[in-house]
DSSP file (Angstrom, degrees, kcal/mol; ACC not computed):
  #  RESIDUE AA STRUCTURE BP1 BP2  ACC     N-H-->O    O-->H-N    N-H-->O    O-->H-N    TCO  KAPPA ALPHA  PHI   PSI    X-CA   Y-CA   Z-CA
    1    1 A M              0   0    0      0, 0.0    99,-0.2     0, 0.0     2,-0.1   0.000 360.0 360.0 360.0 150.3   -4.0  -24.1   57.8
    2    2 A A        -     0   0    0     97,-0.9    94,-3.1    94,-0.2     2,-0.3  -0.435 360.0-111.8 -76.2 162.1   -7.4  -23.4   56.2
    3    3 A I  E     -A   95   0A   0     92,-0.2     2,-0.3    -2,-0.1    64,-0.1  -0.741  30.8-164.2 -94.8 145.3  -10.2  -22.6   58.5
    4    4 A I  E     -A   94   0A   0     90,-3.2    90,-2.3    -2,-0.3     2,-0.5  -0.878  17.8-130.1-122.3 160.5  -13.2  -25.0   59.0
    5    5 A I  E     -A   93   0A   0     -2,-0.3    88,-0.2    88,-0.2    62,-0.1  -0.959  28.8-140.5-108.7 124.4  -16.6  -24.5   60.4
    6    6 A T    >   -     0   0    0     86,-2.4     3,-1.7    -2,-0.5    86,-0.1  -0.251  27.8-100.2 -81.1 170.5  -17.5  -27.1   63.0
    7    7 A D  T 3  S+     0   0    0      1,-0.3    -1,-0.1     3,-0.0    85,-0.0   0.440 113.0  80.7 -72.1   2.3  -20.8  -28.8   63.5
    8    8 A E  T 3   +     0   0    0     84,-0.1    -1,-0.3    83,-0.0    84,-0.1   0.465  65.4 128.1 -81.8  -1.7  -21.5  -26.4   66.4
    9    9 A C    <   -     0   0    0     -3,-1.7    -4,-0.0    83,-0.2    79,-0.0  -0.276  49.7-158.9 -56.7 135.0  -22.5  -23.8   63.7
   10   10 A I        -     0   0    0     54,-0.0    -1,-0.1     0, 0.0    -3,-0.0   0.260  37.8-118.3-100.2  10.2  -25.9  -22.2   64.4
   11   11 A N        +     0   0    0      1,-0.1    -2,-0.1    54,-0.1    15,-0.0   0.841  65.8 143.7  57.7  37.9  -26.3  -21.1   60.8
   12   12 A C        -     0   0    0      1,-0.0    -1,-0.1    53,-0.0    -3,-0.0   0.773  52.1-139.8 -77.5 -25.2  -26.4  -17.4   61.7
   13   13 A G        +     0   0    0     12,-0.1     3,-0.3     1,-0.0    -1,-0.0   0.525  60.5 130.6  81.2   5.8  -24.6  -16.5   58.5
   14   14 A A  S    S+     0   0    0      1,-0.2     4,-0.3     2,-0.1    74,-0.1   0.831  71.5  51.6 -61.3 -31.7  -22.4  -13.8   60.1
   15   15 A C  S >> S+     0   0    0      1,-0.2     3,-1.3     2,-0.1     4,-0.7   0.848  91.9  74.1 -74.4 -36.5  -19.3  -15.2   58.6
   16   16 A E  G >4 S+     0   0    0     -3,-0.3     3,-1.0     1,-0.3     8,-0.3   0.872  97.6  42.9 -53.6 -51.5  -20.3  -15.4   55.0
   17   17 A P  G 34 S+     0   0    0      0, 0.0    -1,-0.3     0, 0.0    -2,-0.1   0.658 107.3  64.1 -72.7 -11.0  -20.2  -11.7   54.0
   18   18 A E  G <4 S+     0   0    0     -3,-1.3    -2,-0.2    -4,-0.3    65,-0.2   0.669  76.5 101.1 -83.0 -17.3  -16.9  -11.2   55.9
   19   19 A C    X<  -     0   0    0     -3,-1.0     3,-1.0    -4,-0.7     5,-0.1  -0.571  56.9-160.0 -77.8 119.1  -14.9  -13.6   53.7
   20   20 A P  T 3  S+     0   0    0      0, 0.0    -1,-0.2     0, 0.0    -2,-0.0   0.644  94.1  46.9 -71.2 -13.4  -12.7  -11.6   51.1
   21   21 A N  T 3  S-     0   0    0     16,-0.0    -2,-0.1    50,-0.0    -3,-0.0   0.396 105.7-124.0-105.0   0.3  -12.5  -14.8   48.9
   22   22 A N    <   +     0   0    0     -3,-1.0    15,-0.1    -6,-0.2    13,-0.1   0.926  64.5 142.6  52.4  46.6  -16.2  -15.7   49.0
   23   23 A A        +     0   0    0     48,-0.1    45,-2.9    -7,-0.1     2,-0.5   0.456  41.0  86.6 -93.8  -3.1  -15.1  -19.1   50.4
   24   24 A I  E     +B   67   0B   0     -8,-0.3     2,-0.3    43,-0.2    43,-0.2  -0.867  53.9 174.9-108.1 130.2  -18.0  -19.5   52.8
   25   25 A Y  E     -B   66   0B   0     41,-2.5    41,-2.5    -2,-0.5     2,-0.1  -0.934  35.1-103.1-132.3 152.6  -21.3  -21.0   51.7
   26   26 A E    >   -     0   0    0     -2,-0.3     3,-2.1    39,-0.2    39,-0.1  -0.464  59.3 -82.3 -68.6 145.3  -24.5  -22.0   53.3
   27   27 A G  T 3  S+     0   0    0      1,-0.3    35,-0.3    -2,-0.1    38,-0.1  -0.195 115.5  16.9 -51.2 135.4  -24.9  -25.7   53.9
   28   28 A G  T 3  S+     0   0    0     33,-2.9     2,-0.4     1,-0.3    -1,-0.3   0.332  93.8 125.4  85.0  -7.0  -26.1  -27.6   50.8
   29   29 A V    <   -     0   0    0     -3,-2.1    -1,-0.3    32,-0.2    31,-0.3  -0.710  59.9-125.6 -90.4 133.3  -25.2  -24.8   48.4
   30   30 A E        -     0   0    0     -2,-0.4     2,-0.3    29,-0.1    28,-0.2  -0.353  28.2-150.0 -69.7 157.3  -23.0  -25.5   45.4
   31   31 A W  B     -C   57   0C   0     26,-1.5    26,-2.5    -6,-0.1     2,-0.3  -0.863   9.2-153.3-129.9 162.6  -19.9  -23.3   45.0
   32   32 A K    >   -     0   0    0     -2,-0.3     3,-0.6    24,-0.2    22,-0.1  -0.986  22.2-133.9-134.1 144.8  -17.7  -22.0   42.1
   33   33 A I  T 3  S+     0   0    0     22,-0.4     6,-0.3    19,-0.4    21,-0.2   0.859 106.0  60.2 -61.6 -35.8  -14.1  -20.9   42.1
   34   34 A S  T >  S+     0   0    0     19,-2.5     3,-1.9    18,-0.2     2,-0.4   0.743  77.7 104.0 -69.1 -23.3  -15.0  -17.7   40.2
   35   35 A E  T <  S-     0   0    0     -3,-0.6     3,-0.1    18,-0.3    -3,-0.1  -0.446 101.3  -4.7 -67.1 117.6  -17.4  -16.4   42.9
   36   36 A G  T 3  S+     0   0    0     -2,-0.4    -1,-0.3     1,-0.3     2,-0.2   0.566 123.2  83.7  78.7   8.9  -15.6  -13.6   44.7
   37   37 A T  S <  S-     0   0    0     -3,-1.9    -1,-0.3     2,-0.1    77,-0.2  -0.738  81.5-120.9-130.2 178.8  -12.3  -14.1   42.8
   38   38 A T        +     0   0    0     75,-2.9    76,-0.2    -2,-0.2     2,-0.1   0.265  64.3 134.6-103.6   9.9  -10.9  -13.0   39.5
   39   39 A V        +     0   0    0     74,-0.5     2,-0.3    -6,-0.3    -2,-0.1  -0.382  27.7 174.2 -66.1 132.2  -10.4  -16.6   38.3
   40   40 A K        +     0   0    0      2,-0.2     2,-0.3    -2,-0.1    -2,-0.1  -0.925  47.5   7.7-132.2 158.8  -11.5  -17.2   34.7
   41   41 A G  S    S-     0   0    0     -2,-0.3    12,-3.6     2,-0.0    13,-0.3  -0.527 114.1  -7.5  75.2-133.9  -11.1  -20.3   32.5
   42   42 A S  E     -D   52   0D   0     -2,-0.3     2,-0.4    10,-0.3    10,-0.2  -0.679  59.3-168.1-102.6 156.6   -9.8  -23.4   34.1
   43   43 A Y  E     -D   51   0D   0      8,-2.8     8,-2.9    -2,-0.3     2,-0.7  -0.999  18.7-132.4-143.2 138.0   -8.5  -23.8   37.6
   44   44 A T  E     -D   50   0D   0     -2,-0.4     6,-0.2     6,-0.2     5,-0.1  -0.838  23.1-145.8 -96.7 118.5   -6.6  -26.7   39.3
   45   45 A L    >   -     0   0    0      4,-3.1     3,-2.2    -2,-0.7    -1,-0.0  -0.264  31.8-100.3 -72.9 166.4   -7.9  -27.6   42.7
   46   46 A E  T 3  S+     0   0    0      1,-0.3    -1,-0.1     2,-0.1    -2,-0.0   0.738 123.2  62.9 -61.7 -22.6   -5.6  -28.8   45.4
   47   47 A T  T 3  S-     0   0    0      2,-0.1    -1,-0.3     1,-0.1     3,-0.1   0.611 119.9-110.0 -75.0 -11.7   -6.7  -32.4   44.6
   48   48 A G  S <  S+     0   0    0     -3,-2.2     2,-0.2     1,-0.4    -2,-0.1   0.269  75.7 136.4  96.6 -10.0   -5.2  -31.9   41.1
   49   49 A N        -     0   0    0     -5,-0.1    -4,-3.1     1,-0.0     2,-0.5  -0.517  49.4-139.5 -71.5 135.6   -8.6  -31.9   39.5
   50   50 A Q  E     +D   44   0D   0     -6,-0.2     2,-0.3    -2,-0.2    -6,-0.2  -0.854  28.0 175.4 -98.3 130.0   -9.0  -29.2   36.8
   51   51 A V  E     -D   43   0D   0     -8,-2.9    -8,-2.8    -2,-0.5     2,-0.3  -0.890  35.9-101.8-129.9 158.9  -12.4  -27.5   36.8
   52   52 A G  E >   -D   42   0D   0     -2,-0.3     3,-1.8   -10,-0.2   -19,-0.4  -0.615  32.4-124.7 -76.5 141.8  -14.0  -24.6   35.0
   53   53 A A  T 3  S+     0   0    0    -12,-3.6   -19,-2.5     1,-0.3   -18,-0.3   0.813 112.2  41.7 -58.7 -30.9  -14.0  -21.4   37.1
   54   54 A D  T 3  S+     0   0    0    -13,-0.3    -1,-0.3   -21,-0.2     2,-0.3   0.314  88.2 118.1-100.0   7.6  -17.8  -21.2   36.6
   55   55 A D  S <  S-     0   0    0     -3,-1.8   -22,-0.4     1,-0.1     2,-0.2  -0.555  70.2-115.5 -75.3 136.5  -18.5  -24.9   37.1
   56   56 A D        -     0   0    0     -2,-0.3     2,-0.3   -24,-0.1   -24,-0.2  -0.523  31.4-157.2 -68.6 135.9  -20.7  -25.7   40.0
   57   57 A Q  B     -C   31   0C   0    -26,-2.5   -26,-1.5    -2,-0.2     3,-0.1  -0.868  25.7 -96.4-114.1 150.1  -18.9  -27.8   42.6
   58   58 A A        -     0   0    0     -2,-0.3   -29,-0.1   -28,-0.2   -28,-0.1  -0.314  48.1 -97.0 -64.5 144.3  -20.6  -30.1   45.2
   59   59 A P        -     0   0    0      0, 0.0   -29,-0.1     0, 0.0    -1,-0.1  -0.291  19.8-143.4 -59.3 145.6  -21.2  -28.6   48.6
   60   60 A V  S    S+     0   0    0    -31,-0.3     2,-0.3     1,-0.3   -33,-0.1   0.791  87.8  15.9 -77.4 -30.1  -18.6  -29.5   51.3
   61   61 A E        -     0   0    0    -32,-0.2   -33,-2.9   -35,-0.1    -1,-0.3  -0.991  57.7-163.3-144.9 145.1  -21.3  -29.7   53.9
   62   62 A D  S    S+     0   0    0     -2,-0.3    -1,-0.1   -35,-0.3     3,-0.1   0.728  84.6  45.9-100.8 -26.2  -25.1  -30.1   53.7
   63   63 A D  S    S+     0   0    0      1,-0.1     2,-0.3     2,-0.1   -36,-0.1   0.685 115.6  12.0 -99.4 -19.6  -26.3  -29.1   57.2
   64   64 A Y  S    S-     0   0    0    -38,-0.1   -36,-0.2   -59,-0.1    -1,-0.1  -0.951  94.1 -62.8-151.6 167.8  -24.4  -26.0   58.2
   65   65 A Y        -     0   0    0     -2,-0.3     2,-0.3   -38,-0.1   -39,-0.2  -0.142  54.8-169.7 -53.1 148.3  -22.2  -23.2   56.7
   66   66 A Y  E     -B   25   0B   0    -41,-2.5   -41,-2.5    -5,-0.1     2,-0.5  -0.941  20.3-129.2-140.8 162.2  -18.9  -24.5   55.3
   67   67 A I  E     -B   24   0B   0     -2,-0.3   -43,-0.2   -43,-0.2   -62,-0.1  -0.954  21.6-130.3-114.5 130.2  -15.6  -23.1   54.0
   68   68 A V    >>  -     0   0    0    -45,-2.9     3,-1.8    -2,-0.5     4,-1.1  -0.703  14.4-152.0 -78.1 114.4  -14.2  -24.2   50.6
   69   69 A P  T 34 S+     0   0    0      0, 0.0     3,-0.4     0, 0.0    -1,-0.2   0.846  92.9  61.0 -58.3 -35.0  -10.5  -25.1   51.4
   70   70 A D  T 34 S+     0   0    0      1,-0.2    -2,-0.0    -3,-0.1   -47,-0.0   0.646 113.3  37.3 -67.4 -13.6   -9.4  -24.3   47.8
   71   71 A K  T <4 S+     0   0    0     -3,-1.8     2,-0.4   -48,-0.1    -1,-0.2   0.514  92.1 103.7-113.3  -9.8  -10.6  -20.7   48.4
   72   72 A C     <  +     0   0    0     -4,-1.1    37,-0.1    -3,-0.4    38,-0.1  -0.620  29.1 163.6 -82.2 127.9   -9.6  -20.1   52.0
   73   73 A T    >   -     0   0    0     -2,-0.4     3,-2.3    36,-0.1    -1,-0.1   0.170  58.9-112.5-120.3  13.0   -6.5  -18.0   52.6
   74   74 A E  T 3  S-     0   0    0      1,-0.3     3,-0.1   -71,-0.1    -2,-0.1   0.780  70.7 -69.5  55.0  26.7   -7.2  -17.3   56.3
   75   75 A C  T >> S+     0   0    0      1,-0.2     4,-3.0     7,-0.1     3,-2.2   0.564  88.3 162.1  67.8  11.6   -7.6  -13.7   55.1
   76   76 A K  T <4  +     0   0    0     -3,-2.3    -1,-0.2     1,-0.3     4,-0.1  -0.388  66.8  26.5 -60.1 137.2   -3.9  -13.5   54.3
   77   77 A G  T 34 S+     0   0    0      2,-0.3    -1,-0.3    -3,-0.1     3,-0.1   0.322 129.0  47.1  88.8  -7.3   -3.3  -10.6   52.0
   78   78 A F  T <4 S+     0   0    0     -3,-2.2     2,-0.3     1,-0.4    -2,-0.2   0.638 114.4  10.1-126.5 -49.6   -6.5   -8.9   53.2
   79   79 A H     <  -     0   0    0     -4,-3.0    -1,-0.4    -5,-0.1    -2,-0.3  -0.859  63.6-116.3-137.1 165.6   -6.6   -8.8   57.0
   80   80 A E  S    S+     0   0    0     -2,-0.3    -4,-0.1    -4,-0.1    -1,-0.1   0.740  99.3  18.7 -74.9 -24.9   -4.5   -9.6   60.1
   81   81 A E  S    S-     0   0    0     -6,-0.1     2,-0.3    -5,-0.0    -1,-0.1  -0.954  99.4 -78.3-143.4 159.4   -6.8  -12.4   61.2
   82   82 A P     >  -     0   0    0      0, 0.0     4,-1.5     0, 0.0     3,-0.1  -0.444  37.9-152.4 -61.2 121.0   -9.5  -14.7   59.8
   83   83 A Q  H  > S+     0   0    0     -2,-0.3     4,-1.5     1,-0.2     5,-0.2   0.807  90.2  60.7 -69.9 -30.1  -12.6  -12.5   59.6
   84   84 A C  H  > S+     0   0    0      1,-0.2     4,-1.2     2,-0.2     3,-0.3   0.931 107.7  45.1 -61.6 -44.5  -15.0  -15.5   59.9
   85   85 A A  H  4 S+     0   0    0      1,-0.2    -1,-0.2     2,-0.2    -2,-0.2   0.853 108.6  57.9 -66.7 -34.5  -13.5  -16.4   63.3
   86   86 A A  H  < S+     0   0    0     -4,-1.5    -1,-0.2     1,-0.2    -2,-0.2   0.828 115.8  33.7 -66.3 -31.9  -13.6  -12.8   64.4
   87   87 A V  H  < S+     0   0    0     -4,-1.5    -1,-0.2    -3,-0.3    -2,-0.2   0.558  85.9 116.3-102.0  -8.7  -17.3  -12.4   63.9
   88   88 A C    ><  -     0   0    0     -4,-1.2     3,-0.7    -5,-0.2     5,-0.1  -0.449  51.0-157.2 -67.6 121.5  -18.5  -16.0   64.8
   89   89 A P  T 3  S+     0   0    0      0, 0.0    -1,-0.2     0, 0.0    -4,-0.0   0.671  92.0  38.5 -74.2 -15.3  -20.8  -15.8   67.9
   90   90 A V  T 3  S-     0   0    0      0, 0.0    -2,-0.1     0, 0.0   -82,-0.0   0.243 105.5-120.6-118.6  12.7  -20.2  -19.4   68.8
   91   91 A D    <   +     0   0    0     -3,-0.7    -6,-0.1    -6,-0.2   -82,-0.1   0.876  67.0 136.6  52.7  45.5  -16.5  -19.7   68.0
   92   92 A C        +     0   0    0    -84,-0.1   -86,-2.4   -86,-0.1     2,-0.9   0.408  41.7  91.1-102.7   2.9  -17.0  -22.5   65.5
   93   93 A C  E     +A    5   0A   0    -88,-0.2   -88,-0.2    -9,-0.1    -5,-0.1  -0.860  61.3 154.5 -96.3 104.2  -14.6  -21.1   62.8
   94   94 A V  E     -A    4   0A   0    -90,-2.3   -90,-3.2    -2,-0.9     2,-0.1  -0.865  50.1 -82.7-132.3 159.0  -11.4  -22.8   63.8
   95   95 A P  E     -A    3   0A   0      0, 0.0   -92,-0.2     0, 0.0     5,-0.1  -0.380  46.3-118.8 -61.1 139.1   -8.1  -23.8   62.1
   96   96 A D    >   -     0   0    0    -94,-3.1     3,-1.9     3,-0.2   -94,-0.2  -0.725  17.6-156.9 -82.1 112.3   -8.3  -27.2   60.4
   97   97 A P  T 3  S+     0   0    0      0, 0.0     3,-0.3     0, 0.0    -1,-0.2   0.695  91.9  57.7 -65.6 -16.7   -5.9  -29.5   62.1
   98   98 A D  T 3  S+     0   0    0      1,-0.2     2,-0.1   -96,-0.1    -2,-0.0   0.444 103.9  54.4 -90.5  -0.7   -5.7  -31.7   59.0
   99   99 A R    <   +     0   0    0     -3,-1.9   -97,-0.9   -97,-0.2     2,-0.5  -0.538  64.9 175.7-134.8  68.0   -4.6  -28.8   56.7
  100  100 A E        +     0   0    0     -3,-0.3     2,-0.4   -99,-0.2    -2,-0.0  -0.639  12.8 173.7 -76.5 122.1   -1.5  -27.1   58.1
  101  101 A E        -     0   0    0     -2,-0.5    -2,-0.1   -99,-0.0     2,-0.0  -0.985  27.0-123.8-132.7 141.0   -0.4  -24.5   55.5
  102  102 A S     >  -     0   0    0     -2,-0.4     4,-2.1     1,-0.1     5,-0.2  -0.308  29.3-110.0 -76.1 164.1    2.3  -21.9   55.8
  103  103 A E  H  > S+     0   0    0      1,-0.2     4,-2.5     2,-0.2     5,-0.2   0.871 120.7  57.6 -60.3 -36.6    1.7  -18.2   55.3
  104  104 A E  H  > S+     0   0    0      2,-0.2     4,-2.2     1,-0.2    -1,-0.2   0.917 106.4  47.3 -60.6 -45.0    3.6  -18.5   52.0
  105  105 A V  H  > S+     0   0    0      2,-0.2     4,-2.2     1,-0.2    -1,-0.2   0.909 112.7  49.5 -63.4 -42.9    1.2  -21.1   50.7
  106  106 A L  H  X S+     0   0    0     -4,-2.1     4,-2.2     1,-0.2    -2,-0.2   0.888 111.7  48.1 -65.1 -39.4   -1.8  -19.0   51.8
  107  107 A L  H  X S+     0   0    0     -4,-2.5     4,-2.2     2,-0.2    -1,-0.2   0.861 109.5  53.1 -69.8 -35.5   -0.4  -15.9   50.1
  108  108 A E  H  X S+     0   0    0     -4,-2.2     4,-2.0     2,-0.2    -2,-0.2   0.908 110.2  48.3 -63.7 -41.6    0.3  -17.9   46.9
  109  109 A R  H  X S+     0   0    0     -4,-2.2     4,-2.4     2,-0.2     5,-0.2   0.922 109.3  52.7 -63.4 -43.8   -3.4  -19.1   46.9
  110  110 A Q  H  X S+     0   0    0     -4,-2.2     4,-1.5     1,-0.2    -1,-0.2   0.908 109.6  49.3 -58.4 -42.0   -4.5  -15.5   47.5
  111  111 A A  H  < S+     0   0    0     -4,-2.2    -1,-0.2     1,-0.2    -2,-0.2   0.869 110.7  50.1 -66.9 -37.1   -2.5  -14.4   44.5
  112  112 A R  H >< S+     0   0    0     -4,-2.0     3,-0.6     1,-0.2    -2,-0.2   0.866 113.5  45.9 -67.8 -36.2   -3.9  -17.2   42.3
  113  113 A L  H 3< S+     0   0    0     -4,-2.4   -75,-2.9     1,-0.2   -74,-0.5   0.754 123.1  33.8 -77.7 -24.7   -7.5  -16.3   43.3
  114  114 A H  T 3<        0   0    0     -4,-1.5    -1,-0.2    -5,-0.2    -2,-0.1  -0.370 360.0 360.0-130.3  53.2   -7.0  -12.6   42.8
  115  115 A A    <         0   0    0     -3,-0.6    -1,-0.1     0, 0.0    -3,-0.1   0.485 360.0 360.0 -68.1 360.0   -4.6  -12.2   39.9
């Protein structure tokens, strides 16, 4: 599963620099697939939409930090555990119950993001 940040987030920002995929953004900030990855050209999101790697994408959340599901690998391929959850002082970085993903799927995503 991808990790989500719940509305209990206190906007401390401790999680953002820990993400090896640059999948964590401050609320209201647009994101790009290319940020923190090696993706160039076009990229197909999990929704099937094809976007430019440098195209701005709408924020997932406006009020608190959020994790882009298309970039979250739960730190697979980098660390033993999700680093955002390890550093969160209020334990609001949790597995998304609506996005159960196998380790294989997460590692495939990691390989696509860091070819």
